[in-house]
TORVO-89627 format. One record per residue (C-alpha): x, y, z; residue in three letters. Coordinates in nm, 2 decimals, decimal comma. Each point is the difference from the previous one (the first is absolute). Last residue first. Layout:
<sites>
      xx      yy      zz   aa
       X       Y       Z  ala
...
</sites>
This chain:
<sites>
      xx      yy      zz   aa
   14,30    3,74   13,89  unk
    0,01   -0,34   -0,15  unk
   -0,23   -0,27    0,14  unk
    0,15   -0,25    0,26  unk
    0,03   -0,36   -0,08  unk
   -0,09   -0,28    0,25  unk
    0,23   -0,29   -0,03  unk
   -0,12   -0,32   -0,16  unk
    0,32   -0,11   -0,18  unk
    0,02   -0,36   -0,09  unk
    0,34   -0,11   -0,14  unk
    0,11   -0,35   -0,11  unk
    0,36   -0,09   -0,05  unk
    0,08   -0,34   -0,17  unk
    0,31   -0,21    0,04  unk
   -0,02   -0,36   -0,13  unk
    0,01    0,12   -0,36  unk
    0,36    0,11    0,03  unk
    0,15    0,00   -0,35  unk
   -0,25    0,27   -0,10  unk
    0,17    0,24    0,23  unk
    0,29    0,03   -0,24  unk
    0,36   -0,06    0,11  unk
    0,22    0,26   -0,17  unk
    0,32   -0,16   -0,12  unk
   -0,14   -0,05   -0,35  unk
   -0,05    0,37   -0,02  unk
    0,37    0,07    0,01  unk
   -0,04    0,38   -0,02  unk
   -0,21   -0,02    0,32  unk
    0,27   -0,18    0,19  unk
    0,25    0,27   -0,10  unk
   -0,24    0,27    0,09  unk
   -0,06   -0,16    0,34  unk
    0,37   -0,04    0,07  unk
    0,06    0,37   -0,09  unk
   -0,29    0,12    0,21  unk
    0,14   -0,20    0,30  unk
    0,36    0,13    0,00  unk
   -0,09    0,30    0,21  unk
   -0,15   -0,24    0,25  unk
    0,35   -0,12    0,10  unk
    0,07    0,30    0,22  unk
   -0,33   -0,04    0,18  unk
    0,08   -0,37    0,05  unk
    0,33    0,08    0,17  unk
   -0,17    0,25    0,23  unk
   -0,24   -0,26    0,13  unk
   -0,22    0,21    0,23  unk
    0,00   -0,09    0,37  unk
   -0,23   -0,27    0,13  unk
   -0,34    0,09    0,16  unk
   -0,22   -0,28   -0,13  unk
   -0,13    0,22   -0,29  unk
    0,36    0,07   -0,09  unk
    0,06   -0,37   -0,03  unk
   -0,30   -0,03   -0,23  unk
    0,12    0,28   -0,22  unk
    0,34   -0,17   -0,02  unk
   -0,15   -0,33   -0,10  unk
   -0,20    0,16   -0,28  unk
    0,31    0,19   -0,12  unk
    0,20   -0,32    0,00  unk
   -0,27   -0,17   -0,21  unk
    0,01    0,29   -0,25  unk
    0,38   -0,02   -0,01  unk
    0,00   -0,38   -0,06  unk
   -0,26    0,03   -0,29  unk
    0,19    0,28   -0,17  unk
    0,33   -0,18    0,03  unk
   -0,13   -0,32   -0,16  unk
    0,01   -0,33    0,19  unk
   -0,34   -0,11   -0,11  unk
   -0,12    0,22   -0,29  unk
   -0,23    0,29    0,07  unk
   -0,38   -0,01    0,05  unk
    0,05   -0,17    0,34  unk
    0,15    0,32    0,13  unk
   -0,33    0,18   -0,06  unk
   -0,19   -0,25    0,21  unk
    0,24    0,04    0,28  unk
   -0,01    0,38   -0,04  unk
   -0,38   -0,01    0,06  unk
   -0,31    0,07   -0,21  unk
    0,11   -0,14   -0,33  unk
   -0,19    0,13   -0,30  unk
   -0,22   -0,26   -0,17  unk
   -0,18    0,19   -0,28  unk
    0,21    0,32    0,01  unk
    0,33   -0,19   -0,01  unk
    0,27    0,26   -0,09  unk
   -0,21    0,30    0,12  unk
   -0,08   -0,16    0,34  unk
    0,36   -0,12    0,02  unk
    0,13    0,36   -0,03  unk
   -0,23    0,11    0,28  unk
    0,11   -0,29    0,21  unk
    0,37    0,09   -0,05  unk
   -0,06    0,37    0,08  unk
   -0,18   -0,09    0,32  unk
    0,28   -0,24    0,11  unk
    0,27    0,26   -0,08  unk
   -0,19    0,26    0,21  unk
    0,00   -0,26    0,29  unk
    0,37   -0,05   -0,04  unk
    0,06    0,37    0,08  unk
    0,36    0,11   -0,06  unk
   -0,03    0,17   -0,33  unk
    0,15   -0,08   -0,34  unk
   -0,21   -0,31   -0,02  unk
   -0,32    0,20    0,00  unk
    0,11    0,20   -0,30  unk
    0,10   -0,31   -0,19  unk
   -0,33   -0,17    0,08  unk
   -0,19    0,31   -0,13  unk
    0,20    0,01   -0,32  unk
   -0,04   -0,37   -0,06  unk
   -0,22    0,05   -0,31  unk
   -0,19   -0,29   -0,15  unk
    0,13   -0,01   -0,36  unk
   -0,16   -0,33   -0,09  unk
   -0,30    0,10    0,20  unk
   -0,03    0,32   -0,21  unk
    0,01   -0,19   -0,32  unk
   -0,26   -0,24    0,12  unk
   -0,22    0,29    0,12  unk
    0,04    0,16   -0,34  unk
   -0,09   -0,32   -0,18  unk
   -0,31   -0,05    0,21  unk
   -0,09    0,37   -0,03  unk
    0,03   -0,02   -0,38  unk
   -0,21   -0,31    0,00  unk
   -0,26    0,15    0,22  unk
   -0,01    0,31   -0,22  unk
   -0,05   -0,21   -0,31  unk
   -0,28   -0,20    0,16  unk
   -0,16    0,33    0,11  unk
    0,03    0,15   -0,35  unk
   -0,16   -0,31   -0,15  unk
   -0,28    0,02    0,26  unk
   -0,04    0,37   -0,05  unk
   -0,02   -0,05   -0,38  unk
   -0,27   -0,26    0,03  unk
   -0,20    0,22    0,23  unk
    0,04    0,29   -0,24  unk
   -0,12   -0,22   -0,29  unk
   -0,30   -0,11    0,20  unk
   -0,09    0,36    0,07  unk
    0,04    0,10   -0,36  unk
   -0,22   -0,29   -0,12  unk
   -0,27    0,10    0,25  unk
    0,03    0,37   -0,09  unk
   -0,02   -0,09   -0,37  unk
   -0,31   -0,22    0,05  unk
   -0,17    0,27    0,20  unk
    0,09    0,26   -0,28  unk
   -0,15   -0,24   -0,26  unk
   -0,32   -0,05    0,20  unk
   -0,03    0,38    0,03  unk
    0,06    0,06   -0,37  unk
   -0,26   -0,26   -0,09  unk
   -0,25    0,16    0,23  unk
    0,07    0,34   -0,14  unk
   -0,06   -0,13   -0,35  unk
   -0,32   -0,18    0,10  unk
   -0,13    0,32    0,16  unk
    0,08    0,20   -0,31  unk
   -0,17   -0,25   -0,22  unk
   -0,31   -0,01    0,22  unk
    0,00    0,38    0,00  unk
    0,01    0,01   -0,38  unk
   -0,28   -0,25   -0,02  unk
   -0,21    0,21    0,24  unk
    0,05    0,31   -0,21  unk
   -0,11   -0,19   -0,31  unk
   -0,30   -0,14    0,18  unk
   -0,10    0,35    0,12  unk
    0,02    0,13   -0,36  unk
   -0,21   -0,30   -0,12  unk
   -0,26    0,08    0,27  unk
    0,00    0,36   -0,11  unk
   -0,06   -0,10   -0,36  unk
   -0,29   -0,23    0,11  unk
   -0,16    0,29    0,18  unk
    0,04    0,23   -0,30  unk
   -0,15   -0,27   -0,23  unk
   -0,30   -0,02    0,24  unk
   -0,09    0,36   -0,05  unk
    0,24    0,18   -0,24  unk
    0,27   -0,06   -0,25  unk
    0,22    0,19   -0,24  unk
   -0,04    0,33    0,19  unk
    0,20   -0,13    0,30  unk
    0,31    0,00   -0,22  unk
   -0,02    0,38   -0,02  unk
    0,08    0,02    0,37  unk
    0,36   -0,12   -0,05  unk
    0,15   -0,05    0,35  unk
    0,21   -0,31   -0,07  unk
   -0,26   -0,22    0,18  unk
   -0,28    0,14   -0,23  unk
    0,21   -0,08   -0,31  unk
    0,08   -0,35    0,14  unk
   -0,37   -0,06    0,05  unk
   -0,07    0,12   -0,35  unk
    0,25   -0,23   -0,15  unk
   -0,14   -0,29    0,19  unk
   -0,36    0,08   -0,10  unk
    0,11    0,05   -0,36  unk
    0,17   -0,34    0,00  unk
   -0,32   -0,16    0,15  unk
   -0,20    0,14   -0,29  unk
   -0,25    0,27    0,04  unk
   -0,33   -0,02   -0,20  unk
   -0,19    0,27   -0,18  unk
   -0,32   -0,10   -0,18  unk
   -0,27    0,18    0,20  unk
    0,22    0,29    0,12  unk
   -0,22    0,30    0,06  unk
   -0,33   -0,18    0,05  unk
    0,13   -0,28    0,24  unk
    0,22    0,24    0,20  unk
   -0,27    0,25    0,05  unk
   -0,25   -0,26    0,11  unk
    0,24   -0,14    0,26  unk
    0,08    0,35    0,13  unk
   -0,37    0,08    0,02  unk
   -0,08   -0,32    0,19  unk
    0,28    0,06    0,25  unk
   -0,13    0,35    0,05  unk
   -0,35   -0,13    0,07  unk
    0,13   -0,26    0,24  unk
    0,18    0,26    0,22  unk
    0,38    0,03   -0,01  unk
    0,21   -0,06    0,33  unk
    0,09   -0,36   -0,06  unk
    0,09    0,09   -0,36  unk
    0,26    0,24    0,13  unk
    0,18   -0,25    0,24  unk
    0,03   -0,30   -0,23  unk
    0,08    0,20   -0,31  unk
   -0,19    0,15   -0,29  unk
    0,17    0,30   -0,16  unk
   -0,13    0,34    0,13  unk
   -0,24    0,18   -0,22  unk
    0,07    0,26   -0,27  unk
   -0,29    0,06   -0,23  unk
    0,02    0,08   -0,38  unk
    0,06   -0,35   -0,11  unk
    0,19   -0,04   -0,33  unk
    0,25   -0,25    0,15  unk
   -0,11   -0,15    0,33  unk
   -0,03    0,08    0,37  unk
    0,20    0,32   -0,01  unk
    0,29    0,04    0,25  unk
   -0,07    0,22    0,30  unk
    0,09   -0,27    0,25  unk
    0,33   -0,07   -0,18  unk
    0,08    0,37   -0,01  unk
   -0,08    0,02    0,38  unk
    0,26   -0,26    0,06  unk
   -0,05   -0,38    0,04  unk
   -0,34   -0,15    0,10  unk
    0,16   -0,34    0,08  unk
   -0,19   -0,04    0,33  unk
    0,33   -0,01    0,20  unk
    0,10    0,34   -0,15  unk
   -0,33    0,16    0,08  unk
    0,03   -0,13    0,36  unk
    0,34    0,15    0,03  unk
   -0,12    0,33   -0,13  unk
   -0,28    0,00    0,26  unk
    0,23   -0,07    0,30  unk
   -0,02    0,35    0,15  unk
    0,23    0,01    0,31  unk
   -0,19    0,05    0,32  unk
   -0,04    0,36    0,12  unk
    0,28    0,18    0,20  unk
    0,11   -0,05    0,36  unk
    0,18    0,27    0,19  unk
    0,20   -0,14    0,29  unk
    0,03    0,18    0,33  unk
    0,25   -0,12    0,26  unk
    0,00    0,02    0,38  unk
    0,34    0,01    0,16  unk
    0,21   -0,32    0,08  unk
    0,09    0,00    0,36  unk
    0,26   -0,11    0,25  unk
   -0,11    0,08    0,36  unk
    0,22    0,05    0,30  unk
    0,01   -0,12    0,36  unk
    0,29    0,13    0,21  unk
    0,32   -0,15    0,15  unk
    0,22    0,23   -0,22  unk
    0,23   -0,27   -0,14  unk
   -0,24   -0,29    0,05  unk
   -0,27    0,17   -0,21  unk
   -0,32   -0,19    0,06  unk
   -0,23   -0,06   -0,29  unk
   -0,35    0,11   -0,12  unk
   -0,09   -0,08   -0,36  unk
   -0,21    0,23   -0,23  unk
   -0,17   -0,03   -0,34  unk
   -0,19    0,31   -0,13  unk
   -0,32   -0,04   -0,18  unk
   -0,02   -0,03   -0,38  unk
   -0,25    0,25   -0,13  unk
   -0,15   -0,07   -0,35  unk
   -0,08    0,30   -0,22  unk
   -0,24   -0,04   -0,29  unk
   -0,12   -0,30   -0,20  unk
   -0,13   -0,32    0,15  unk
    0,10   -0,36    0,06  unk
    0,38    0,05    0,05  unk
    0,20   -0,33    0,01  unk
    0,28    0,01    0,27  unk
    0,26   -0,28    0,01  unk
    0,19    0,01    0,33  unk
    0,37   -0,11    0,04  unk
    0,16   -0,06    0,34  unk
    0,37    0,03    0,09  unk
    0,15   -0,06    0,35  unk
    0,36    0,08    0,08  unk
    0,23   -0,07    0,30  unk
    0,34    0,15    0,06  unk
    0,24   -0,17    0,23  unk
    0,31    0,17    0,14  unk
    0,08    0,37   -0,02  unk
    0,29   -0,05   -0,24  unk
   -0,22   -0,18   -0,24  unk
   -0,17   -0,34   -0,02  unk
   -0,31   -0,11   -0,20  unk
   -0,33   -0,16    0,09  unk
   -0,30   -0,10   -0,22  unk
   -0,38   -0,01    0,01  unk
   -0,25   -0,03   -0,28  unk
   -0,36    0,07    0,08  unk
   -0,26   -0,22   -0,17  unk
   -0,18    0,18   -0,29  unk
   -0,29    0,25    0,05  unk
   -0,31    0,05   -0,21  unk
   -0,21    0,32    0,03  unk
   -0,31    0,10   -0,19  unk
   -0,04    0,38    0,00  unk
   -0,32    0,21    0,02  unk
    0,03    0,07    0,37  unk
    0,34   -0,09    0,14  unk
    0,05   -0,25    0,29  unk
    0,35    0,02    0,14  unk
    0,23   -0,30   -0,02  unk
    0,18   -0,06    0,34  unk
    0,38   -0,02   -0,01  unk
    0,11   -0,31    0,20  unk
    0,24    0,07    0,29  unk
    0,38   -0,04   -0,02  unk
    0,15   -0,20    0,28  unk
    0,05   -0,32   -0,21  unk
    0,23    0,20   -0,23  unk
    0,23    0,05    0,29  unk
    0,08    0,34    0,13  unk
    0,29    0,25    0,02  unk
   -0,09    0,21   -0,31  unk
   -0,36   -0,02   -0,13  unk
   -0,13    0,03   -0,36  unk
   -0,36   -0,01   -0,11  unk
   -0,08   -0,01   -0,37  unk
   -0,33    0,07   -0,17  unk
   -0,05   -0,09   -0,37  unk
   -0,30    0,13   -0,19  unk
   -0,12   -0,17   -0,32  unk
   -0,28    0,16   -0,20  unk
   -0,27   -0,21   -0,18  unk
   -0,21    0,15   -0,29  unk
   -0,37   -0,04    0,07  unk
   -0,05    0,38   -0,01  unk
    0,30    0,20   -0,09  unk
    0,33    0,11    0,16  unk
    0,24    0,19   -0,22  unk
    0,20    0,18    0,26  unk
    0,05   -0,30    0,22  unk
    0,36   -0,09   -0,08  unk
    0,13   -0,30   -0,20  unk
    0,01   -0,22    0,32  unk
   -0,09    0,24    0,28  unk
    0,23    0,08    0,30  unk
   -0,02    0,01    0,38  unk
    0,25    0,03    0,28  unk
   -0,03   -0,05    0,38  unk
    0,29    0,06    0,24  unk
    0,12   -0,14    0,34  unk
    0,31    0,09    0,20  unk
    0,20   -0,14    0,29  unk
   -0,27   -0,25    0,08  unk
   -0,23   -0,11    0,28  unk
   -0,34   -0,12   -0,15  unk
   -0,25   -0,11    0,26  unk
   -0,34   -0,05   -0,17  unk
   -0,32    0,08    0,20  unk
    0,08    0,37    0,04  unk
   -0,08    0,18    0,33  unk
    0,36    0,10    0,05  unk
    0,05   -0,12    0,36  unk
    0,37   -0,07    0,00  unk
    0,15   -0,34   -0,08  unk
    0,24   -0,12    0,27  unk
    0,37    0,10    0,00  unk
    0,26   -0,27   -0,02  unk
    0,30    0,03    0,23  unk
    0,26   -0,20   -0,18  unk
    0,29   -0,17    0,16  unk
    0,31   -0,12   -0,19  unk
    0,20   -0,31    0,08  unk
    0,38    0,05   -0,05  unk
    0,14   -0,15   -0,32  unk
    0,15   -0,34    0,00  unk
    0,33   -0,14   -0,13  unk
    0,10   -0,37   -0,06  unk
    0,33   -0,11   -0,14  unk
    0,07   -0,34   -0,16  unk
    0,35   -0,13   -0,07  unk
    0,17   -0,09   -0,32  unk
    0,26   -0,24   -0,12  unk
    0,18    0,05   -0,33  unk
   -0,04   -0,29   -0,24  unk
   -0,17    0,21   -0,27  unk
    0,26    0,26    0,01  unk
    0,13    0,28    0,22  unk
    0,18    0,02    0,34  unk
    0,16    0,32    0,13  unk
   -0,28    0,10    0,23  unk
   -0,01   -0,33    0,17  unk
   -0,33   -0,18    0,07  unk
   -0,14    0,17   -0,31  unk
   -0,35    0,15    0,07  unk
   -0,35   -0,16    0,00  unk
   -0,29    0,22    0,09  unk
   -0,31    0,00    0,22  unk
   -0,17    0,34    0,05  unk
   -0,30    0,00    0,24  unk
   -0,25    0,29    0,02  unk
   -0,10    0,06    0,36  unk
   -0,38   -0,02    0,07  unk
   -0,21    0,31   -0,05  unk
   -0,19    0,07    0,32  unk
   -0,35    0,14    0,03  unk
   -0,12    0,24    0,27  unk
   -0,36    0,12   -0,05  unk
   -0,23    0,00   -0,30  unk
   -0,05   -0,31   -0,21  unk
    0,07   -0,09   -0,37  unk
    0,34    0,15   -0,03  unk
    0,09    0,04   -0,37  unk
    0,37   -0,04   -0,08  unk
    0,16    0,09   -0,34  unk
    0,34   -0,15   -0,05  unk
    0,33    0,12   -0,14  unk
    0,34   -0,19   -0,06  unk
    0,34    0,18    0,00  unk
    0,33   -0,18   -0,07  unk
    0,30    0,20    0,11  unk
    0,37   -0,06   -0,08  unk
    0,21    0,14    0,28  unk
    0,30    0,23    0,03  unk
    0,15    0,05    0,35  unk
    0,08    0,34    0,16  unk
   -0,27   -0,04    0,26  unk
   -0,26   -0,07   -0,27  unk
    0,05    0,06   -0,37  unk
   -0,27   -0,08   -0,25  unk
   -0,03   -0,19   -0,33  unk
   -0,33   -0,06   -0,19  unk
   -0,22   -0,29   -0,12  unk
   -0,38    0,03   -0,01  unk
   -0,21   -0,31    0,03  unk
   -0,32   -0,01   -0,21  unk
   -0,33    0,17    0,06  unk
   -0,24   -0,05    0,29  unk
   -0,04   -0,30    0,23  unk
   -0,35    0,00    0,17  unk
   -0,05   -0,08    0,37  unk
   -0,33   -0,01    0,19  unk
    0,05    0,05    0,38  unk
   -0,24   -0,14    0,26  unk
    0,28   -0,20    0,16  unk
    0,34    0,08   -0,14  unk
    0,22   -0,08   -0,30  unk
    0,28    0,16   -0,20  unk
    0,13   -0,22   -0,28  unk
    0,31   -0,22    0,05  unk
    0,33    0,07   -0,17  unk
    0,20   -0,28   -0,17  unk
    0,37   -0,06   -0,07  unk
    0,26   -0,11   -0,24  unk
    0,38    0,03   -0,03  unk
    0,02    0,34    0,18  unk
    0,33    0,18   -0,02  unk
    0,09    0,23    0,28  unk
   -0,11    0,36    0,09  unk
   -0,37   -0,08   -0,05  unk
   -0,28    0,24    0,11  unk
   -0,36   -0,13   -0,05  unk
   -0,27    0,26    0,00  unk
   -0,37   -0,07    0,09  unk
   -0,24    0,29   -0,08  unk
   -0,36    0,01    0,14  unk
   -0,27    0,22   -0,14  unk
   -0,31    0,00    0,23  unk
   -0,33    0,02   -0,19  unk
   -0,34    0,06    0,17  unk
   -0,22   -0,27    0,14  unk
   -0,01    0,16    0,35  unk
    0,17    0,34   -0,01  unk
    0,38    0,01    0,03  unk
    0,20    0,10    0,31  unk
    0,35   -0,15   -0,06  unk
    0,05    0,17   -0,34  unk
    0,23   -0,04   -0,29  unk
    0,14   -0,33    0,12  unk
    0,36   -0,11    0,04  unk
    0,18   -0,34    0,00  unk
    0,38   -0,06    0,02  unk
    0,22   -0,30   -0,09  unk
    0,36   -0,08    0,08  unk
    0,30   -0,17   -0,16  unk
    0,36    0,06    0,09  unk
   -0,11    0,25    0,27  unk
   -0,12   -0,27    0,24  unk
    0,34   -0,16   -0,01  unk
    0,16    0,32    0,13  unk
   -0,26    0,03    0,29  unk
    0,07   -0,36    0,11  unk
   -0,28   -0,26   -0,01  unk
   -0,04   -0,20    0,32  unk
    0,19   -0,32    0,01  unk
   -0,12   -0,36   -0,06  unk
    0,25   -0,27    0,13  unk
   -0,05   -0,35   -0,14  unk
    0,08   -0,34    0,15  unk
   -0,05   -0,33   -0,16  unk
   -0,16   -0,33    0,11  unk
    0,08   -0,32   -0,19  unk
   -0,22   -0,15   -0,27  unk
   -0,28   -0,24    0,07  unk
   -0,09   -0,34   -0,16  unk
   -0,37   -0,10   -0,03  unk
    0,00    0,01   -0,38  unk
    0,16    0,35    0,01  unk
   -0,02    0,20    0,32  unk
    0,09    0,35    0,09  unk
    0,19    0,09    0,31  unk
   -0,06    0,33    0,18  unk
    0,21    0,31   -0,06  unk
    0,11    0,10    0,34  unk
   -0,05    0,37    0,03  unk
    0,20    0,30    0,14  unk
   -0,20    0,32   -0,02  unk
   -0,18    0,23   -0,24  unk
   -0,35   -0,07   -0,14  unk
   -0,19   -0,16   -0,29  unk
    0,30   -0,16   -0,17  unk
   -0,02   -0,04   -0,38  unk
    0,10   -0,35   -0,12  unk
    0,10   -0,10   -0,35  unk
   -0,03   -0,38   -0,03  unk
    0,22   -0,21   -0,22  unk
   -0,08   -0,37   -0,02  unk
    0,25   -0,25   -0,13  unk
   -0,06   -0,36   -0,08  unk
    0,31   -0,23   -0,02  unk
   -0,05   -0,34   -0,16  unk
    0,22   -0,31    0,01  unk
    0,02   -0,28   -0,25  unk
    0,25   -0,28    0,07  unk
    0,22   -0,16   -0,26  unk
    0,13   -0,36   -0,04  unk
    0,33   -0,07   -0,16  unk
    0,07   -0,27    0,26  unk
    0,06    0,28    0,26  unk
   -0,16    0,34   -0,04  unk
   -0,05    0,28   -0,25  unk
   -0,23    0,28    0,10  unk
   -0,30    0,11   -0,22  unk
   -0,12    0,34    0,09  unk
   -0,35    0,16    0,00  unk
   -0,02    0,37    0,08  unk
   -0,34    0,16    0,09  unk
   -0,09    0,37    0,02  unk
   -0,22    0,22    0,21  unk
   -0,11    0,37    0,03  unk
   -0,18    0,22    0,25  unk
   -0,03    0,37    0,07  unk
   -0,17    0,22    0,26  unk
   -0,03   -0,25    0,29  unk
   -0,09    0,22    0,29  unk
    0,18   -0,07    0,33  unk
   -0,05   -0,02    0,37  unk
   -0,29   -0,25    0,06  unk
   -0,02   -0,13   -0,35  unk
    0,33   -0,18    0,00  unk
   -0,13   -0,31    0,17  unk
   -0,25   -0,05   -0,28  unk
    0,28   -0,06   -0,25  unk
   -0,07   -0,37   -0,09  unk
    0,18   -0,11   -0,31  unk
   -0,15   -0,30   -0,18  unk
    0,16   -0,34   -0,02  unk
    0,30   -0,20   -0,13  unk
    0,33   -0,01    0,18  unk
    0,33   -0,10   -0,16  unk
    0,15    0,34    0,08  unk
   -0,26    0,26    0,09  unk
    0,17    0,34   -0,02  unk
   -0,18    0,31    0,16  unk
    0,12    0,35   -0,08  unk
   -0,12    0,30    0,21  unk
    0,05    0,33   -0,16  unk
   -0,02    0,32    0,21  unk
   -0,22    0,30   -0,07  unk
    0,05    0,37    0,08  unk
   -0,19    0,26    0,20  unk
    0,07   -0,12    0,35  unk
    0,37   -0,01   -0,06  unk
    0,19   -0,32   -0,05  unk
    0,25   -0,22    0,19  unk
    0,10   -0,37   -0,05  unk
   -0,01    0,03   -0,38  unk
   -0,09   -0,23   -0,29  unk
   -0,15   -0,25    0,25  unk
    0,06   -0,38   -0,04  unk
   -0,20   -0,31    0,03  unk
    0,08   -0,38   -0,02  unk
   -0,24   -0,30   -0,02  unk
    0,15   -0,35    0,00  unk
   -0,04   -0,33   -0,17  unk
    0,15   -0,35    0,01  unk
   -0,16   -0,29   -0,19  unk
    0,16    0,09   -0,34  unk
    0,34   -0,01    0,16  unk
    0,20    0,31    0,08  unk
    0,37    0,05   -0,08  unk
   -0,05    0,14   -0,35  unk
   -0,28    0,22    0,14  unk
    0,25    0,21    0,18  unk
    0,13    0,15   -0,32  unk
   -0,35    0,12   -0,09  unk
   -0,02    0,14    0,35  unk
    0,32    0,20   -0,05  unk
   -0,13    0,14   -0,32  unk
   -0,33    0,11    0,16  unk
    0,19    0,15    0,29  unk
    0,20    0,21   -0,24  unk
   -0,30    0,09   -0,21  unk
   -0,18    0,13    0,31  unk
    0,30    0,21    0,09  unk
</sites>
């Protein structure tokens, strides 16, 4: 209907001068039910200005809005043309109550539209059952700050184009959505429905009577059950649940400072690597986890750290999380303690307890970790490690003789051993070395060979040198090991840099390949679209023409035109007819169809002769399409330009 009036108004502009202007309005229906919307179309012909809809606010909610502009050049006398514009606003109105209403006038640039009449009827029982929504709760008498599970179920017996469902709300009620929507099928009163279920967790924050506001379902459905396609009209439906009343019980006198209402609460403890080999000064890590069902993580209390004699305690910050299961929300708090024993023997870790209120039984309970006893052994002996760091080596190296021919066995001189020897012993060693080997010298090569011999585990090599020579050999050995580590580190660094370079190159190559593939895919799509457009199917038009509904033929023609000219598709039959050759059969039939639809809108009887001729329309269109030169391209009409500005409010998917 809106397109019919729009086409008529476009034709009317040919008889209007540039100075004349008018504002017209039209309703998509004269009677609707309280739960469905009605479309108000406003046409401003030769009038510039903003649309003022404030007069509608008293009885209607504007739930959708869109606008478009059409500029036409009209030929006149003396080969002069006149430019005329038609601005169209489409408002989707939802009535607030039943009754007979006078839709008030709207104004554009100071000019007002005419008054319209609309009847809003109550919703019939059968219409209510096409789409309806239900809400239930698992308890109506919860404890304050405890969880209430709410389930909202949408039943649809007809197709829903799009829609949205509001969240539950209420004063002093905290709402949390849980999980994803669940889709099932169910039979009610002998009718099959598709069911969408959405769950929420509600936490009343105050005792007494609290009300859960109705949940509102707003959906768009086809205006006619048999219509399909992008040009099919829709209507909006609104459904509401009943409001629910909660009688919230106050907190009982439990004597505890922290109020923790839950379905269940547990404490668990574990040790990282176990605690059977505890030793002095060796840290142990204990993890304590608190889990509660039917509560928020913010409701969990902190776990106090007990003082333990003979143990140093260090605690990390607690980590909180929430998960969802069939019982609703489940909160978890984890805390890690590092315990460092300071003495040997048995350490007693005191019990950990948390009091909570069981909402299932209505009683106070205690979750507890029992007392634990840890046996702590002595500290680990680090003497061997110190010996290794000082370069003393193995017992065989320590027992090696000082020099050849010497009858005494003394430890080889090193940094750590000489620091512990008295001055008299040092003097004796120096004297022994000078008397037993007065002429012996050790070359640098010998020192290096000896260092390598010591490093490879050959204790006999230590007999070649002694005293200061042994220290120098050990230094050479450490230098050799250091050089090896440096070489290894440089090798690893080189491999790492090489791998980074390879990854960078590989990523650039993949990006380049994706761009090339994208260009190729775009070219393929372009050619495929061109091929498809050249073979634009007329099957839908042929099917519509075999019937007796001119409106269905119009819809099929506009759908075909949208595929044929995706960039500048004609929005009316008049615009579509102009794409065909002047005087052609296809053009004349389309214009006759447009005129027939207009005459039907004015109350005239159907043109039976035209309906019989519509069967020839697909053949004429195919013939005109085959002769591509006969198609008038939109590019030849630069003086006509359509602008669209859609600003309607979209609804989220269910």
